[in-house]
C-alpha positions in Angstrom: -6.3 -15.3 82.8 -5.9 -19.1 82.4 -6.3 -21.4 85.3 -3.1 -21.5 87.2 -0.9 -24.5 87.8 -1.1 -26.3 91.0 2.3 -25.7 92.5 2.0 -28.8 94.8 0.7 -31.3 92.2 2.9 -34.2 91.2 4.7 -33.3 87.9 4.5 -29.5 88.5 8.2 -29.1 88.3 8.3 -30.7 84.8 5.5 -28.5 83.7 7.0 -25.3 85.2 10.4 -26.0 83.5 8.6 -26.2 80.1 7.3 -22.6 80.6 9.2 -19.7 79.0 10.1 -16.7 81.2 7.0 -14.7 80.5 4.7 -17.7 81.1 6.5 -18.4 84.4 6.2 -14.8 85.4 2.4 -14.9 84.7 2.1 -18.1 86.7 3.9 -16.5 89.6 1.8 -13.3 89.5 -1.4 -15.4 89.4 -0.6 -16.3 93.0 -1.0 -12.7 94.1 -4.6 -11.8 95.0 -4.1 -8.1 94.3 -2.8 -8.8 90.8 -5.6 -11.2 90.1 -8.3 -8.7 91.3 -6.7 -5.9 89.3 -6.4 -8.0 86.1 -10.0 -9.1 86.4 -11.1 -5.5 86.8 -9.0 -4.5 83.8 -10.3 -7.1 81.4 -13.9 -6.6 82.5 -13.7 -2.9 81.3 -15.5 -2.2 78.1 -13.0 0.0 76.4 -14.0 0.6 72.8 -11.4 3.3 72.5 -8.1 1.6 71.6 -6.0 4.5 73.1 -7.9 4.3 76.4 -7.5 0.6 76.5 -3.8 0.8 75.9 -3.4 3.5 78.6 -5.4 1.3 81.1 -3.2 -1.7 80.4 0.0 0.5 80.8 -1.3 1.9 84.1 -2.1 -1.5 85.4 1.2 -3.1 84.2 3.5 -0.4 85.6 3.5 -1.4 89.3 3.9 -5.1 88.3 6.8 -4.4 85.9 4.9 -5.8 83.0 4.6 -4.9 79.3 1.5 -6.0 77.4 1.6 -6.3 73.6 -1.2 -4.2 72.2 
């Protein structure tokens, strides 16, 4: 996960308006500590099996209303 934008920084609105919808959604979710912890746990897993990795991403994404391209 990239470093999130500072919502209070000067110029934030200009930067936010340049984001597409998926980028803005990611930015918004990055403010949620539960999402951040879950995402960090997900990407730290060593899934060598592509099917298991895709299933883990889908399981993580479902409660957040996300779809990950795999």
